[in-house]
Each structure stands twice: as structure tokens, then as C-alpha cells.
RONUKOL-137404 format. One line per 3 residues: number of its first residue (from 1); their letters; for each residue x, y, z of N, C-alpha, C. Coordinates in steps of 0.02 Angstrom, whole numbers, plus 32768, in hexadecimal, padded with zeros to 4 digits. Layout:
residues N
NUM> a> X:Y:Z:X:Y:Z:X:Y:Z; ...
This chain:
residues 337
1> ysf> 802B:7FC5:8000:8000:8000:8000:802D:803D:8000; 8024:8068:7FCF:804D:80A4:7FCB:8026:80E0:7FE3; 8048:810D:8005:8027:8149:801D:805C:817E:8029
4> rsp> 8046:81BB:802F:8073:81F2:803D:806E:8203:8087; 80A3:81FA:80AC:80A2:8204:80F4:8099:824E:8105; 806F:825D:8138:8068:82A2:814D:80A5:82BD:8172
7> ftr> 80D5:8293:8185:810F:82A9:81AA:814F:8295:8186; 817C:82C5:817A:81BD:82B6:815F:81F1:82E0:8183; 822F:82DA:816E:8264:82FB:8192:826A:8345:8181
10> nth> 8286:8367:81B2:8297:83AE:81AB:82DA:83B7:81CC; 8303:83E2:81B1:8347:83E9:81CB:8350:842A:81F2; 831C:8440:8216:8324:847A:8240:8357:846B:8277
13> tht> 8382:849A:8286:83B4:8490:82BA:8393:8498:82FE; 83A5:846B:832C:838A:846D:836F:83C4:846A:83A0; 83BD:8487:83DA:83F4:848B:8409:83FA:844B:8432
16> hth> 8432:8446:8456:8440:840E:8483:8446:83CD:845D; 8426:8397:8478:8430:8355:845C:8410:834E:8417; 83D5:836D:840E:83AE:8363:83D1:83C0:8398:839D
19> thk> 83C9:8382:8360:83DE:83B1:832C:83B0:83B3:82F0; 8383:8383:82EA:8357:8383:82AF:830F:8375:82C4; 82E1:838C:8299:829A:837F:82A3:827D:835F:8264
22> hfs> 824A:8335:826F:8221:8320:8237:81E8:8352:8234; 81DC:836E:81F9:81A6:839F:81F2:8171:8383:81C4; 8133:8389:81D9:80FC:836D:81B2:80EE:8396:8174
25> plm> 80F2:8378:8138:80DD:839D:80FC:8093:83AF:8100; 806D:8384:8124:8027:8394:812F:8020:83D6:8154; 804B:83E1:8187:804B:8420:81AB:806A:8457:8181
28> aes> 809F:8447:815C:80C0:8479:8133:8091:8495:80FE; 806C:8468:80DE:803D:847D:80AB:8008:84AB:80C9; 7FF1:8499:8106:7FBD:84C0:8125:7FD7:8505:8139
31> hsa> 8016:8508:8151:8031:8549:8165:8039:8577:8129; 8045:855A:80EE:804E:8583:80B3:800C:8594:8091; 7FD5:8576:80AA:7F94:8583:808D:7F7B:85C9:80A3
34> ksd> 7F47:85E0:8083:7F2C:8622:8093:7F10:8621:80DA; 7F15:8659:80FB:7EFE:865D:8141:7EB4:8654:8147; 7E8E:8662:8112:7E46:865B:8116:7E30:8613:8105
37> npr> 7E5E:85E6:80FE:7E4F:85A0:80F0:7E74:8574:8123; 7E5C:8574:8161:7E81:8552:8197:7E83:8507:818E; 7EB4:84E9:81AE:7EBC:84A1:81AB:7E81:847D:81CB
40> kvr> 7E6B:8448:81AD:7E32:8422:81C7:7E48:83E8:81F3; 7E88:83D8:81F1:7EA1:839F:8218:7ED7:83B7:8248; 7ECE:83A6:8287:7EFF:83B8:82BB:7F1D:8376:82D4
43> ivg> 7F5F:8373:82D8:7F82:8336:82ED:7FA5:8343:832F; 7F90:8320:8363:7FAE:8329:83A5:7FC6:82E5:83BF; 7FF2:82E7:83EF:800B:82AA:840E:7FF4:82A6:8456
46> kvr> 7FF5:8269:8472:7FE8:825E:84B9:8017:8228:84D2; 8042:823A:8501:8070:820A:851F:804E:81E8:8559; 8046:81A6:8553:8027:8180:8589:8054:817D:85C6
49> glt> 8036:8181:8600:805C:817B:863E:8074:8133:864A; 80A1:812B:8677:80BD:80E9:8687:808C:80C0:86B1; 8088:8080:86A4:8064:8053:86D0:8090:8044:870C
52> dee> 8073:8026:8740:809B:8015:877C:80D4:7FE7:876B; 80C6:7FB7:873E:80FA:7F87:872A:8133:7FAA:8705; 8121:7FD8:86D8:8154:7FFD:86B3:817D:8029:86E1
55> set> 815D:8048:8711:8181:8073:8740:81B4:804C:8768; 81A4:800E:8779:81D2:7FE5:87A1:820F:7FCF:8779; 8206:7FC6:8738:823E:7FAE:870F:826C:7FE5:86F8
58> lsh> 8254:8024:86FB:827D:805C:86E3:82A6:8079:871D; 82E3:808A:870E:830E:80AA:873F:8300:80F5:8741; 8302:8112:877D:82F6:815A:8783:832D:8183:8761
61> dsn> 8367:8163:875A:83A0:8187:873C:83A4:817E:86F0; 8379:8153:86D4:837D:8145:868C:8363:8180:8664; 8381:8188:8628:836B:81BD:85FC:8325:81B0:85E2
64> pwi> 82FC:81E3:85DA:82B7:81D8:85C1:82B8:81BE:857A; 828C:818E:856C:8287:8171:8529:8266:81A3:84FA; 8238:81CB:8514:8215:81FB:84EB:8215:823F:850D
67> svq> 8223:8273:84E7:8223:82B6:8503:81FE:82E5:84D4; 81E0:8318:84F1:81B7:8347:84CB:81CE:838E:84D8; 81D6:83B4:84A3:81E6:83FB:84A9:81B0:8422:8484
70> tap> 8192:8452:84A7:815B:8479:848B:816E:84C2:8486; 8167:84DD:844A:8176:8524:843E:813C:854E:8458; 814A:8585:847B:8114:85AF:8495:80E7:85C9:845E
73> gkg> 80A8:85CE:846E:8078:85E8:843E:8038:85FB:8463; 8009:8617:843E:7FC9:862B:845C:7F94:85F7:844B; 7F6B:85E5:847E:7F34:85B7:8472:7F4D:8574:845A
76> vse> 7F33:855F:841F:7F46:851E:8403:7F7C:8526:83CE; 7F9E:855E:83CD:7FD1:856B:839A:8016:8550:83AC; 801C:8532:83E8:805D:8517:83FC:806F:84DB:83D1
79> ist> 80B0:84D3:83C3:80C8:849B:839D:80F6:8471:83C9; 80EB:842F:83CA:8114:8402:83F2:8141:83D8:83C5; 817D:83CA:83DD:81AA:839D:83BB:81B8:8362:83E9
82> vfl> 81AD:8325:83D0:81B5:82E8:83F7:81F7:82C7:83E2; 8221:82B7:8414:8260:8296:8408:825D:8250:8427; 8274:821E:8402:8273:81D9:841A:82BA:81BF:8426
85> dsr> 82C2:819F:8460:82FF:8179:846F:833F:81A3:8467; 833D:81E2:847E:8377:8210:847B:8391:8219:8434; 8367:820E:8402:837C:8217:83BD:837D:8261:83AB
88> rdg> 83A6:8271:837A:83A9:82B6:8364:836B:82CA:833C; 834C:829A:831B:8312:82A9:82F2:82D4:82AD:831E; 82AB:82E0:8313:826C:82E7:8338:8232:82E9:8307
91> yel> 81F6:82E6:8323:81B9:82E6:82FA:818C:831F:8312; 8179:8349:82E5:8153:8385:82F6:8108:8379:82F1; 80E4:838C:8326:809C:8385:8329:807D:83C8:833A
94> dyc> 803C:83CE:8330:801A:840C:8342:801F:8418:838D; 8020:83E2:83B3:802A:83E6:83FC:8033:839F:8415; 8054:8397:844F:805B:8355:846D:804D:835A:84B8
97> yqq> 801C:8333:84CE:8009:8330:8514:8036:82FD:8537; 8053:8312:856E:8083:82E7:8590:8061:82BB:85C5; 808A:8294:85E8:806F:8262:8617:8041:8281:864B
100> hee> 8053:82BB:8665:802E:82D9:869C:7FED:82FA:8685; 7FE3:8302:8645:7FA7:8323:862C:7F6F:82F0:8622; 7F36:82FE:8640:7EFE:82CE:8641:7ED2:82D4:8602
103> inq> 7EA7:82A2:85FB:7E7A:829F:85C1:7E4B:82DC:85C1; 7E34:82F2:85FB:7E07:832B:85FC:7E29:836B:85E4; 7E6C:836E:85EA:7E90:83A8:85D0:7E90:83A7:8584
106> iys> 7E97:836B:8567:7E94:8365:851E:7E4E:8379:8506; 7E1B:8362:8529:7DD7:8373:8516:7DCB:83BE:8518; 7DDF:83DE:854F:7DD3:8426:8558:7DF5:8450:8523
109> rei> 7E30:843A:850E:7E57:8461:84DD:7E45:8451:8495; 7E37:8411:8486:7E2F:83FD:8440:7DE7:83F5:8429; 7DBA:83DE:8455:7D77:83CA:8440:7D41:83F9:8459
112> kpl> 7D44:840C:8497:7D10:8436:84B5:7D00:8474:848C; 7D32:8498:8471:7D22:84D4:844B:7CF9:84C7:840C; 7CF6:8488:83F6:7CD3:8477:83B8:7C8D:845B:83C3
115> ile> 7C7C:844A:8402:7C3D:8427:8410:7C01:844F:83F7; 7BFE:848F:8405:7BC4:84B7:83F0:7BBD:84B8:83A4; 7BF5:84B4:8381:7BF2:84B7:8338:7BD3:8478:8319
118> ifd> 7BD3:8441:833E:7BB3:8404:8324:7B69:8411:831A; 7B4B:8439:8346:7B04:8449:8340:7AF7:8477:8305; 7B2B:8494:82E9:7B25:84C1:82AF:7B3D:84A1:826F
121> gls> 7B45:845F:826F:7B56:843C:8231:7B9D:8424:822A; 7BC7:842E:825D:7C0C:8418:8258:7C11:83CC:8265; 7C3D:83AB:823F:7C4C:8364:8249:7C92:8360:8266
124> isv> 7C9A:833B:829E:7CDA:8334:82C0:7CED:82EB:82C2; 7D2D:82DD:82B6:7D47:829A:82BE:7D83:829C:82ED; 7D81:8272:8321:7DB8:826D:8350:7DD3:8226:834A
127> ial> 7E11:821F:8334:7E2D:81DD:8324:7E6C:81D1:834B; 7E6C:819D:8374:7EA7:818A:839B:7ECC:8153:8376; 7F0E:815D:836A:7F35:812B:8348:7F77:8121:836E
130> gar> 7F92:80E5:8365:7FD1:80D6:8388:7FDF:808C:8388; 8016:8079:83A7:8028:8033:83AD:7FFF:8012:83E5; 8005:7FD2:83EA:7FE1:7FAD:841E:7FF8:7FC5:8464
133> gsg> 7FC7:7FD1:8490:7FD7:7FE4:84D4:7FEA:802D:84DD; 7FDB:8057:84AA:7FF0:809D:84AE:7FBB:80CB:84CE; 7F81:80AF:84DF:7F4E:80D7:8501:7F16:80F0:84D6
136> kty> 7F0C:80D2:849C:7ED7:80E9:846E:7E92:80E0:848D; 7E83:80A4:84A5:7E42:8096:84C2:7E37:80BF:8501; 7E6A:80C6:852A:7E65:80EF:8567:7E54:8137:8555
139> siq> 7E72:8150:851F:7E67:8196:850C:7E20:81A2:84F0; 7E09:8175:84C7:7DC7:817D:84A7:7D8F:8167:84D5; 7D94:812B:84F0:7D5D:810D:8517:7D65:8118:8562
142> gcr> 7DA1:810A:857C:7DAB:810E:85C3:7D82:80D9:85E7; 7D6C:80E7:8623:7D41:80BA:8648:7D11:80E4:8671; 7CE5:80C3:8696:7CB3:80E8:86BC:7CD3:8117:86EF
145> ekp> 7D0A:8101:870C:7D2B:812A:873F:7D53:8163:8720; 7D72:8157:86E7:7D9A:8189:86C4:7D84:818C:867B; 7D4F:81B2:866C:7D34:81B3:8628:7D65:81D0:85F6
148> gla> 7D61:81B5:85B8:7D8C:81CC:8582:7D6B:8206:855C; 7D8A:8219:8525:7D73:8253:84FF:7D2B:824B:84E6; 7D19:820F:84CF:7CD6:8204:84B4:7CA1:820D:84EA
151> via> 7CAF:81F5:8526:7C7E:81F8:855C:7C77:8240:8575; 7CAF:8264:857C:7CAC:82A9:8592:7C85:82D3:855F; 7C93:82C8:851F:7C70:82EE:84EB:7C26:82DE:84EB
154> mse> 7C15:829E:84F3:7BCF:8289:84F2:7BA8:82AA:852B; 7BC7:82B0:8564:7BA6:82D0:859D:7B94:8319:858D; 7BC2:833C:856F:7BB6:8383:855E:7B84:8389:8524
157> ils> 7B87:835B:84F4:7B58:835D:84BB:7B11:8352:84D4; 7B07:8321:8500:7AC4:8312:851A:7AA9:834E:8541; 7AD4:836D:8568:7ABE:83A8:858F:7AA9:83E1:8561
160> kak> 7AD0:83ED:852D:7AC0:8423:84FE:7A82:8411:84D5; 7A7B:83D2:84C2:7A41:83BD:849A:7A01:83C6:84C2; 7A04:83B7:8502:79C9:83BF:852D:79B6:8409:8531
163> elg> 79E8:8433:8536:79DD:847C:853A:79BE:8496:84FA; 79D1:847A:84C0:79B8:8491:8480:797B:846A:8467; 7966:8438:848D:792E:840F:8478:793E:83E2:843D
166> ksv> 797C:83CB:8438:7992:83A0:8401:7998:8358:8418; 7992:832A:83EA:799B:82E3:83FA:79E1:82CD:83E7; 79F9:8298:8406:7A3C:827D:83F9:7A36:8232:83EF
169> sis> 7A5B:8219:83BE:7A5D:81D0:83B3:7AA6:81BC:83A7; 7AB5:817C:83AF:7AF9:8164:83A7:7AFB:8126:837B; 7B35:811A:835E:7B45:80DC:833B:7B86:80C1:8357
172> lye> 7B8C:807F:835B:7BC9:805F:8371:7BDC:802A:833E; 7C1B:8029:832B:7C30:7FF7:82FA:7C76:7FDD:830A; 7C86:7FA5:82EC:7CC8:7F87:82F3:7CE0:7F72:82AE
175> ltq> 7D20:7F7F:82A0:7D3C:7F71:825E:7D7A:7F45:8267; 7D77:7F08:824C:7DAF:7ED9:8250:7DC3:7EC5:820A; 7DFE:7EDC:81F4:7E16:7ECC:81B1:7DE1:7ED7:817B
178> ehl> 7DC2:7F11:817D:7D8F:7F26:814C:7D4D:7F00:8153; 7D45:7ED9:8189:7D05:7EBA:8198:7CE2:7EE5:81CD; 7CA8:7F02:81BA:7C87:7F33:81E3:7C4B:7F15:8207
181> kdl> 7C44:7F24:8248:7C0B:7F0C:8270:7BE9:7F47:8292; 7BA7:7F47:828E:7B7E:7F77:82B2:7B72:7F5A:82F7; 7B92:7F76:832A:7B8F:7F59:836E:7B4B:7F62:838F
184> lnp> 7B21:7F8E:8374:7ADF:7F99:8391:7AA9:7F71:836D; 7ABD:7F4A:833C:7A8F:7F1D:831A:7A8D:7EDB:8341; 7A53:7EC5:8358:7A4E:7E88:837F:7A6D:7E4B:835C
187> dnh> 7A68:7E49:831A:7A85:7E11:82F4:7AD1:7E16:82F0; 7AEB:7E54:82F6:7B33:7E5F:82F8:7B57:7E40:82BC; 7B37:7E41:8282:7B55:7E23:8247:7B7D:7E57:8221
190> aiq> 7BA7:7E3F:81F4:7BD2:7E6D:81CD:7BA7:7E94:819C; 7BB8:7ED3:8191:7B95:7EFD:8160:7BC8:7F1C:8130; 7BAF:7F34:80F8:7BDB:7F50:80C5:7BF6:7F95:80DA
193> ile> 7BC8:7FC0:80F2:7BDB:8003:8106:7BA7:801C:8137; 7BBB:8046:8166:7B8D:8061:8197:7B6F:80A1:817D; 7B33:809C:8161:7B12:80D7:8145:7AF2:80FF:817E
196> daq> 7ADF:813D:816F:7AC3:8168:81A3:7A83:814B:81C1; 7A5D:8126:8199:7A1E:810B:81B1:7A27:80CC:81DB; 7A62:80B0:81DC:7A6F:8072:81FF:7A89:807E:8245
199> gkv> 7A75:8051:8273:7A95:804C:82B3:7A8A:8086:82E3; 7A5D:80B4:82D4:7A52:80EC:8301:7A25:80D8:833B; 7A3B:80E8:8377:7A14:80DB:83B3:7A0E:811C:83DA
202> pvs> 79D0:8133:83E9:79C9:8172:840E:79E3:816C:8455; 7A00:81A2:846E:7A1B:81A5:84B2:7A04:81E7:84D1; 79E8:81E3:850D:79CD:8220:852D:79F1:8233:856D
205> sit> 7A1C:8206:8588:7A3F:8216:85C6:7A84:81F6:85C5; 7AB1:8211:85EE:7AF5:81F6:85F1:7AF4:81B0:860F; 7AC5:81A2:863C:7AC0:815F:8659:7AAD:812D:8623
208> efy> 7A7D:8140:85F8:7A69:8114:85C1:7AA3:8109:8592; 7AC9:813E:8584:7B04:8137:8559:7B37:8108:8578; 7B45:8110:85B8:7B75:80E4:85DB:7B61:809B:85D2
211> niy> 7B21:808D:85DD:7B0A:8048:85D9:7B13:802A:8593; 7B08:8054:8560:7B10:803C:851B:7B5A:8037:8509; 7B7E:806D:8515:7BC4:8072:84FF:7BF1:8040:8523
214> fgq> 7BEF:8040:8565:7C1A:8012:8589:7C00:7FCB:8588; 7BBF:7FC4:857C:7BA3:7F80:8575:7BBD:7F5E:8536; 7BCA:7F86:8501:7BE2:7F6B:84C2:7C2F:7F67:84C0
217> tss> 7C51:7F90:84E7:7C99:7F94:84E0:7CC1:7F7B:851B; 7CA1:7F71:8555:7CC7:7F5F:8591:7CEE:7F1E:8589; 7CD0:7EEF:8565:7CF3:7EAF:855B:7D30:7EB6:852E
220> rct> 7D36:7EEF:850C:7D6D:7EFA:84DE:7DA2:7F2A:84FA; 7D9A:7F3B:853B:7DC9:7F6B:8559:7E0B:7F49:856D; 7E08:7F08:8577:7E44:7EE5:858C:7E75:7EDF:8552
223> qlk> 7EB4:7ED7:8563:7EE7:7ED3:852F:7EDC:7E95:8503; 7EE5:7E9E:84C3:7EDB:7E67:8494:7F0E:7E30:849E; 7EF8:7DF3:8493:7F26:7DBB:8492:7F4C:7DBB:8450
226> ptd> 7F87:7D9D:844E:7FAE:7D9C:8410:7F89:7D7D:83D6; 7F5A:7D4F:83E5:7F35:7D2D:83B0:7EF9:7D54:8398; 7EE5:7D89:83BD:7EAB:7DB0:83AA:7EBC:7DDD:836E
229> lph> 7E89:7DE7:8343:7E92:7E15:830B:7E86:7E5C:8323; 7EB6:7E89:8319:7EAB:7ECF:832D:7E6F:7EEC:8307; 7E49:7F15:8329:7E0F:7F33:8309:7E08:7F7C:831D
232> skg> 7DE4:7FA0:82F3:7DD5:7FE6:8300:7D8E:7FEA:831C; 7D84:8018:834A:7D42:8022:8368:7D2C:806A:835D; 7CED:8073:834D:7CD5:80B7:833E:7C93:80C7:8360
235> liv> 7C8D:8105:8374:7C4E:8120:838F:7C3D:815D:8365; 7BFE:8161:834E:7BE6:819C:832B:7BAC:81B9:8353; 7BB1:81F9:8364:7B7B:821D:8386:7B58:8248:8352
238> hlp> 7B18:823A:8347:7AF1:825C:8313:7AC4:8292:8333; 7AC1:82CB:8312:7A93:8300:8326:7A66:8310:82EB; 7A26:831E:82F8:79F8:832D:82C0:7A06:8370:82A1
241> sed> 79F3:8377:8262:79F6:83B8:8240:79B9:83BE:8214; 79B2:83F8:81F6:7979:8403:81C9:797C:83D2:818E; 79B9:83BF:8179:79C0:8393:8140:79A5:834D:814F
244> dkl> 79A2:833B:8190:7989:82F8:81A2:7942:82EE:818A; 791B:8324:8187:78D6:831E:8170:78D3:8309:8127; 7909:831A:8102:790C:8307:80BB:7931:82C6:80B1
247> ksk> 7945:82A7:80EA:7968:8266:80EA:79AA:826A:80C3; 79CA:82A3:80C6:7A0C:82AA:80A7:7A41:82A6:80DC; 7A7F:829C:80C7:7AB5:8296:80F7:7AC0:82D9:811B
250> sgn> 7ACF:82D5:815B:7ADC:8311:8182:7B21:830E:81A0; 7B40:8348:81A7:7B82:834B:81C5:7B80:8353:8210; 7B44:8355:822D:7B3E:8360:8275:7B4E:8320:829B
253> kin> 7B8F:8314:82A5:7BA2:82D7:82C8:7BEA:82DE:82E0; 7BFB:82B3:830F:7C40:82AF:8326:7C54:8265:8328; 7C8C:8255:8309:7CA5:8210:8306:7CDF:8208:8337
256> fvd> 7CDE:81D1:835B:7D17:81BE:8385:7D30:8179:836D; 7D70:8176:835D:7D8C:8137:8342:7DC8:8122:836A; 7DC7:80E5:8382:7E01:80C4:83A2:7E1E:8097:836C
259> laa> 7E50:80B0:8348:7E6B:808D:830E:7E92:804F:8322; 7E8C:801B:82FA:7EB0:7FDD:8307:7EFB:7FEA:830F; 7F1A:7FC6:833C:7F61:7FD2:834C:7F8D:7FC8:830F
262> yed> 7FBE:7FF4:8309:7FEF:7FEE:82D3:801C:7FB2:82E1; 802B:7F8B:82AD:8055:7F50:82B4:8097:7F5C:8290; 80CD:7F4B:82B0:8110:7F53:8292:8118:7F21:8258
265> prn> 8122:7F39:821B:8129:7F0C:81E1:8164:7EDC:81E8; 8193:7EEC:8213:81CE:7EC0:821C:81BD:7E84:8247; 8183:7E85:8266:816E:7E4D:8290:8145:7E1C:8266
268> scg> 8161:7DE2:825A:8140:7DB1:822E:80FF:7D97:824B; 80F3:7DA2:828C:80B6:7D89:82AC:807E:7DBC:82A9; 808B:7DF7:828F:805A:7E2C:828F:8024:7E24:825A
271> sfe> 7FED:7E49:8263:7FB7:7E4C:8231:7FB9:7E91:8213; 7FD0:7E97:81D5:7FE0:7ED8:81BA:7FA7:7EF8:8192; 7F6E:7ED4:818B:7F36:7EF2:8168:7F1D:7F30:818B
274> nnn> 7F25:7F32:81CE:7F0F:7F6D:81F3:7F3A:7FA9:81E4; 7F7A:7F9D:81D1:7FA4:7FD5:81BE:7F89:7FF8:8180; 7F6B:7FD2:8152:7F4E:7FF0:8116:7F16:8021:8128
277> lly> 7EF3:8012:815F:7EBE:803F:8176:7EDD:8082:818C; 7F16:807F:81AE:7F3A:80BB:81C2:7F52:80E2:8185; 7F6F:80BE:8155:7F88:80DF:8119:7F50:8102:80F3
280> all> 7F16:80E1:80ED:7EDD:8100:80CB:7EC6:813F:80EF; 7EC7:813C:8131:7EB3:8176:8159:7EE4:81B0:814F; 7F25:81A1:814E:7F57:81D5:8145:7F53:81F4:80FF
283> dvv> 7F41:81CD:80CE:7F37:81E8:808B:7EFE:821C:808B; 7EC9:820C:80AF:7E90:8239:80B4:7EA4:8279:80D9; 7EC9:8270:8110:7EDF:82AA:8138:7F09:82DA:810E
286> rai> 7F39:82BE:80EA:7F64:82E8:80C0:7F3C:830D:808B; 7F0D:82EB:806B:7EE5:830A:8036:7EB9:8342:8052; 7E9C:8337:808D:7E71:836A:80AB:7E9A:83A9:80BC
289> nsn> 7ED2:839F:80DE:7EF9:83D9:80F3:7F1D:83FB:80B8; 7F24:83D8:8081:7F42:83F6:8045:7F0E:8418:801A; 7ECE:8414:8030:7E97:8432:800B:7E91:8416:7FC4
292> etw> 7E9E:83D5:7FBE:7E99:83B5:7F7C:7E4F:83AD:7F69; 7E42:83AF:7F29:7DFD:83AB:7F12:7DE1:8364:7F18; 7E0E:8333:7F17:7DF7:82ED:7F1E:7E17:82CF:7F5C
295> vpy> 7DEC:82B4:7F88:7E03:8294:7FC6:7DF4:8249:7FC1; 7E26:821D:7FCC:7E1C:81D5:7FC2:7DF6:81B3:7FFB; 7DB8:81C7:8006:7D90:81A9:803C:7D82:815F:8031
298> rgs> 7D83:8149:7FF2:7D72:8103:7FE4:7DAD:80D4:7FEE; 7DE2:80ED:800D:7E1C:80C3:801A:7E0F:808C:804E; 7DDC:8096:8078:7DCB:8064:80AB:7D84:806F:80C2
301> klt> 7D67:803F:80E4:7D23:8047:80FE:7D21:807C:8135; 7D57:8081:815C:7D59:80B3:8190:7D56:80FA:8173; 7D7F:8107:8141:7D7F:814B:8124:7D3D:815A:8101
304> ril> 7D1B:8127:80E9:7CD8:8132:80CC:7CA7:8147:8103; 7CAD:8128:813E:7C81:813A:8176:7C8E:8182:818B; 7CCE:8196:818A:7CE0:81D9:81A0:7CD4:820F:816C
307> qdp> 7CC2:81FA:812F:7CBA:822A:80F9:7C82:825B:8108; 7C8E:829A:80F8:7C5C:82CF:8102:7C30:82D5:80C5; 7BF2:82ED:80CE:7BC7:82F9:8094:7BE1:8333:806B
310> pgg> 7BD0:8336:802B:7BE7:836E:8001:7BD4:83B1:801F; 7C05:83DE:8022:7BF8:8420:803D:7BF8:8424:8089; 7C04:83EC:80AB:7C03:83EC:80F4:7C42:8409:8111
313> rsq> 7C3D:8420:8150:7C77:8439:8174:7C92:8403:81A2; 7CD4:83FF:81A8:7CF0:83C9:81D1:7D30:83DF:81F3; 7D3F:83BE:822B:7D7D:83C5:824F:7D93:837F:8265
316> vll> 7DD4:8372:8260:7DEF:8330:8273:7E27:833A:82A6; 7E25:8312:82DB:7E5A:8311:830D:7E79:82CC:830C; 7EB9:82C8:82F9:7EDE:828A:82FD:7F05:828A:833F
319> ltc> 7EF6:825A:836A:7F17:8254:83AA:7F4A:821B:83A5; 7F8A:822D:83A0:7FBF:81FC:8399:7FD6:81E6:83DE; 7FC7:81A8:83EF:7FD5:818E:8433:801C:8171:8436
322> lvc> 8043:8188:8467:8088:8175:846E:8094:8156:84B3; 80C8:812D:84B8:80DA:810F:84F8:811F:8127:850D; 812A:812C:854E:816A:8148:8566:819C:8112:8578
325> vws> 8190:80D4:8561:81C1:809E:8569:81D7:8088:8524; 8212:806D:851F:822F:805C:84DE:8203:802B:84B8; 81F9:8039:8478:81D0:800E:844D:81E8:8014:8405
328> stl> 81FE:7FDD:83E8:8214:7FDE:83A3:81D9:7FEC:8374; 819E:7FD2:8387:8163:7FDE:835E:8151:8028:835C; 8159:804A:8395:8149:8091:8398:8177:80B9:836B
331> ivf> 81B7:80A6:8368:81E6:80C9:833C:81CF:80C5:82F4; 81BB:8089:82DF:81A5:807F:829A:8163:80A5:828F; 8135:80A1:82C1:80F4:80C2:82BB:80FC:810E:82B2
334> vsv> 8125:812D:82DB:812F:8175:82D7:814F:8189:8294; 817C:8160:827B:819B:816F:823B:8168:816A:8202; 8134:8141:820C:8100:813A:81D9:80D3:8177:81D7
337> i> 80BF:818F:8212:8090:81C7:8212:80B4:8209:820E
């Protein structure tokens, strides 16, 4: 599968140990675009904190495997550079949230300012990607005690919908090697594509949402066994619009995607079909931010689900999940994106 990576090298000089940065052409193209045509895709990182087991195995005197340097800026204009394994080459992101920064901080900075716009026709996609064990599910779904981005957003959407007298419905799906399942369909059989009219279930309270969402996903929160096929999980929150009366597609929705874990191609035991899903997504991201007239949404079933209706407004947040312990797969993954 061939694709154009959103991140490549840049030879900006940097002080101290690090001397080079990888600079995203996706970001470079957007910075050179007209100011009245802002970027539709924002790429941020999140460094997962250490587990108790990881903390015990690491020495307090050891050099950090991952380090982040953020240039001062106003609001969301700060740029972060991520360095891996004391290497001179770094990777530039729109921002990178470090270990001590919680999920609710990501929500407040990245998603909350856009919630009201969903009621005015905006379509939002929040996509967590990373290697296995990098915190994707924790970031998107979380648990009842520590809710993730999707749950925090749903709580605010339901509150605002009640205030405006609007209804809210959700769809839940799972994608395994291009095999798509509607998780809210009692038969739970494979389908070709999740159309707007499929799989919608009305939700009127956060308690009702918890029962549906965690009832369908709680069994999938545990770490996958080596023999399990990695899969992507998605939640779509639908809001009604005037166009719904005409049964046409509406952009009033927010998508949350926990993308299947990236597999190192050098590992002969891996399942690499999921990597093609990532490549197809990155192709779409690059085309959107480059303002290309044709966007390859048909590259995968996931990108077809995320596709906006003609003339619709959209914003995409790519949450790149990173781990602070050494990982050969993470090195390859970061070089890909």
C-alpha cells in the first residue's frame, strides 16, 4: 500500500542534544495556505503515563525514552517536538500532552470549543491511533471511574441538547480487517457500510448512554491476546438538523474512533491489514489539509464512514498515542505518521 506520509524530516537546527526535527508536510502545506482557509485537521500527541509495573522496572537515574519540547504560543498555536530515545531527530506536532496532563485537559483544549458548532452543522472526528498498549482506548473510552473523551463530550452534548430541545442518537460499530459490524444490531452480523439510517439508537441521559456504551465495549477494554485480531471501534453521536426531514445526509455529528493498533511490519507474527487502514486514513488527512479537490475517502470502510456530505463543514483531531517506555514498534509507527 503506497501513501504519502504526513510527517517527514526537517533540518532545523536545535540546541543541546537534539539537532534535527521531522516537519510535517501536512503542517507545512497548511501554514503556507491562505489565512482565511484554516487547517481542518489538527494532529496532537499524548504520552501515556507509566504503569506500576513499568515504574518498578525503570531506574530513576535512567535517561527518558521520550521527551517533549513545546514552543511558546497563544491558545492552541503552540508547536511541540517529540524526541525518541535521545535521538537527534524529532517529530513536530501541533501539540503534545505529556504524562501529567489528564484526558479532561485534552477535552477542554481540543474538543469543548467545538461542541456548540455541532448543533450548527459541524462534523467532528476524533481519532486515536498508536501502537498496542499506547492508551488509545483509555483516551477515547476510559471507564466509568475515569471517563474518556467520548464520554465527557457525550455528557456535554446531552446537556446542551436538552437545553435546546434537540434529540440525540448514537451508533456503535467495530471494524476488523474491513469486516464491519453494527454493535447495536441484535443480530450483530457483518454489514457492507454503516449508513446514516442504520444503527441509530436514541439516548436521552448520560446514564442511558453509559449502559449502552460500556455494555457494548466493557468486554473489549482488556488487553488483546496475541491471537486476537486487532480491531477498530467507533462511536457516532448524531444530532438532528433541518436536512433530516428531507432524509439527506447531515454533518451534525461527532465521530470517536479507537483505531486498530499499528503492527510493526518487521514482526512476522503481526497482522498488517490494519496498517492499511492507517495508511488510508493518512491519505485522507493529507488531502484534506492540502485542500485537494479529490479526497480518497473510498480507501477503506472507516474513511467512508468518516466522509462528510458535500458542502459540509468538518474538523478532525488525530490523537497520536505514545508510550514513555522503549518500544521498537513505536519508533516505526512514529516514522510512518
